[in-house]
N, C-alpha and C positions, 0 to 999 in steps of 0.2 A: 526382585520388581526389574523386566528389563526398559531399557530405555524407550521401546514402543510402546511398553503396556501404560506408562507414565503420560507418553508425549498426547497435548488435545491432535495433533497432524498425525496419532500416528499411522494411518493408515499410509498403503507404498504410495510414494511422491508429493504425498502432501508437506513436507516438511521443506522449507528450505537451506533449512543445517544441516540436513542429513548427512553429507557430502563429508561435514567438514573434521576436523583431527580433533582432538580433546584441547580445550585454551581457544580453539579457533569457531567449534560447533555449536550447538545449543546451549544456549545459557541457561534453559533447565531441565538438562540434561545429567544424571547422576550414576556412580558407577557402581557398580555392584549392588542396587537400592540406598546408598546413605552416601551422603558427602559430598564435595562440591567438585566440578569438573576441574575447576581452575585451582588446585590446590595450590601449588607452587607460587602463585603470580597473584595469589587475593592480595589485594590493595585495602582490605579492614585488615588482615591477618596481626595480631597482637598489639594491635592499637585500640584504646581505652575511647569511652566518650559517644559521642555523635561520629566521630570520624571512624570509631570501631564496629569490626560485622558484630550483629548481636546474636549471630548462629556460633562464631569462631570460636571453638573449643581447644583444639590443639592444632595452630598456627594453619586456622583456614579450611580443615578438614573436611567442616562440615560446614562451609562458607557459605553466605548468602547467595539464589542464584539469580536476583536481582542486583547484583553489584554495579556499583555509580561510575566504575571506570571505565571509561571507553572499550580499552582493550580486553574487559572482562566479557566482549560478545553479544552484551544486552542492546539488544536496539533502541532501548528508552534511556540511556545510559547515564545523564544528566538529572541534577537535581531541580528541583524550581518548575517552573512550567514549561522547563524544556525538557521535564524528566518523563518519567512513565504517567502516559493519563488514566493506567487504570488500577494504580497503586489505593489501597482501601486498608481503614486502621481495621488491624485484626489479621490479614491477610498473611505479616509476617515480614512484611517490606518496611525495610528503617525509613525509607519515605513515603511513607501512606499519606495521604489526603483524605479527609473526609467527602462524603459524597462522591465517589468513585467507587468502580470495585476492581479488582484484577482477575481475566480469564482463567490465572491460574492458578487461584485460590480455590479453597474448597466448595464456595458457591457458586462460581462462576459467573458474578453479576458483571453487566454493564455498569457504564457512567450513570450515575443515578440526575445528575442535571444536564440537561439539551442544553450545551454551548452555541448549536448549531442548528441554522435551517436554512432548508437548500430548496430552493423557487425554482419549477420549471413545468413543462409539461405531463401531461399522462403517458410518456414513450420514452424508450432509453437515450437516443438522441444525442445532445451534448452534455447529458446529465448524467449516465450510466456509469460513465468511468469515477464520477465525484463521489457517484454512491460507494463504488465499489472499493473504492479509498477507504471511506466508512467500515464500509463491511470488515476490510484487512484488518482494520485497524482497533477496532471490536468496539468501534465508539458511536453511540446511539447520536441522531439526530431527528431530526422535526422533517420528511420528505411531503415537501407542500405538491401538490400535483395538481395543477393551475388547467381550470376549463377557461374558453375565451374571452367568457363573460369577466371571470375575476380576475384575468390578467392584464385586459383592459380596464377597468379600475384601479388595478394597486397601478399601473403606468399610468393613467390620468393624476394620482395621488404624487407621481415622482416618486415612486420609491425604487424604482430600477433606474440607476443613472447614464444609460443608454436606452432604455427604453426598448431595453429585451433580456431574456434570460436564455439558459440558468443565473440566477442568483444567489450568494450565499451571505444571512446572515450571524453575525459572531455576536455573541455577547460575553461581555466581561464586567459581572456585578452592573451596575444603573444602563451601560453604556452600550446602546447596541449599533453597529454597524452590519452593512450593505453594501459587499462585494460583487461586482457584476464581473464578466471574459473568461470564460471557462478553464481557460489553460491556467490562467491567473490565481484561480481556486483551488486550482489541482495542485501548482506547486506548493502555495502554500501551505495544503495538508501534506503533501508528500513530505514537505521538511517539519512539517510538528509532527507525525507519527515515525519519521525518521527511515522514510523509505525512499529518500534522493541519493542514497550513498555514504559514505562516510568520508573517504577522502575527495578530496579536491579533483582529483582524475575520476574517480567513481561518481560525479555531481556532472562534470564535465560530459562522460559518455553519458550517461544518464538523459543531460541535456539534449545529444547530438541524437540521440535515437529517438525521442520525444519529438523534437522539430521534424524529423523523419515520416513519423507518421503523423504531423500536421500538414504537411506537404500532400502527402499520399490521399487526408482526409477530404482535401482538398481540390483533389481531382476527381477523388470517387463522388462527391456531391456535385459536380459541374459536370461527371458525366451521367448521372443518374435523374438530373433535373434538365440539363440546357445542353446534353449533345446531340452530335447528329449521332447516327450508326457509325460512320466512320470513325467520327471521334472516339466513341462506345468500344470500339473496335481497336482501337490503340490503348486506351487504356487495360484491357485485359490481354495485348502483345506486348507492352513494351512498358507504361506506366507503371502500372503494377510492378510486374516481374525486375523491375528495375531498382524500384525499394525494397522489395524482396530480398536481391542480392545485396544490397547495400546492408541490412538486417543479417545476414550472413552473416558476414565479415564482421560485423562490428559484436554479434553477442558473441558473449566469454564461454560459457558453458551452458548449463541447463535452462538461466539467467543468465540477463544480460550483464550481470557484473558478477558470473560464475553461479559462486551456489549460492550468493546472498539476492534477495526477492527485493524489489525497487517497484518505482512509479513506471520505469518502462515496460517494466514486463506487461501491466495493467496498462500500458497505452496502446503495445503491441495487440495483445492481444482484443482489447474494442475497436482497434480498425481492423479487424480482421473478423470477426463475429458482425459489425456493422458492414464490409462487403458480401460476408453473405446472406446478411439480412435484407439487403439491398438490391439481389437476384444474380448476386456472382457464386452463389454454396457448392457449384460444381465445379469452380474455380480448384486446381490442384494446388495449395501454398508449401507443398514438400518439393514440388518439383522443382522450385527456382531458392525454399530455403528450408530443407531439413530441420536448421536449427528454428527457425519460426512457428513451424507446425509444433514441435516436440515441445517447444514452452507455452503455446496455444492451449495446447493438451494438459498440462501441467497448471497454468493459472486455472483452468476448468476445474480440474479437483479440489484444488485450495480453496477455491471462491465456494464448493459444494459442500466442502469440508468449515468454512465458515457459518 
């Protein structure tokens, strides 16, 4: 059975690991239908007890695809709360936790317990990127879409720190915390879901791209709601092309971090889709940044597959 027949992102262009070599690529890939792609470097090989790999038979030849070491390529490489949010007992993962489900296990389950509740209006706006982070990570959440009456009611109750949404409620045991501000929420989830880059330089690049998106998004909102015709023309002719050209310089490959999918890719996608929805559908992104146009198309494919 080939890798593409096994991979849940099997359709062309859907897998962010697709172009990586053995030892760097998809942690779920197996050679010739058996064994671990990280045979020679399995951190569990020949170890016993908790530190060992329950799948290791011959020096890691059939090693665990959920290896905990960061060099394994697994985006959920650490144990405990920082580990795989999908691990499920019986899935074959040695770090399995009760009450969650692995999308790569046989039952393709999602997390059974909803730790997160997102509050926003029934629109994309400033919450769609957060929704897509949950979607990419395959983590269930309560998507509460407020009407104006319910929003005012909750605001009067003091549930929203700044009296605005989006806001994310995080439940840990009996403790609940509601956090405001879309970017804070997004960055928290990106860290939680390991979508913020692996190295310090990767994280820096993700932040730099996201801040560029924030600046462009602000100019876009001003253009749509308060700008004069001359200012709208300036956005189309100068502002938007300037930031797209910047993205072109920063994007390292199919995605911002090369072959690694990240929060920055979702942020760029969110910006371009938002611009399309706000009257700039005819704007040719590829004219100023072919990489951005290709990246947005790839993200569309991934979100569709998810």
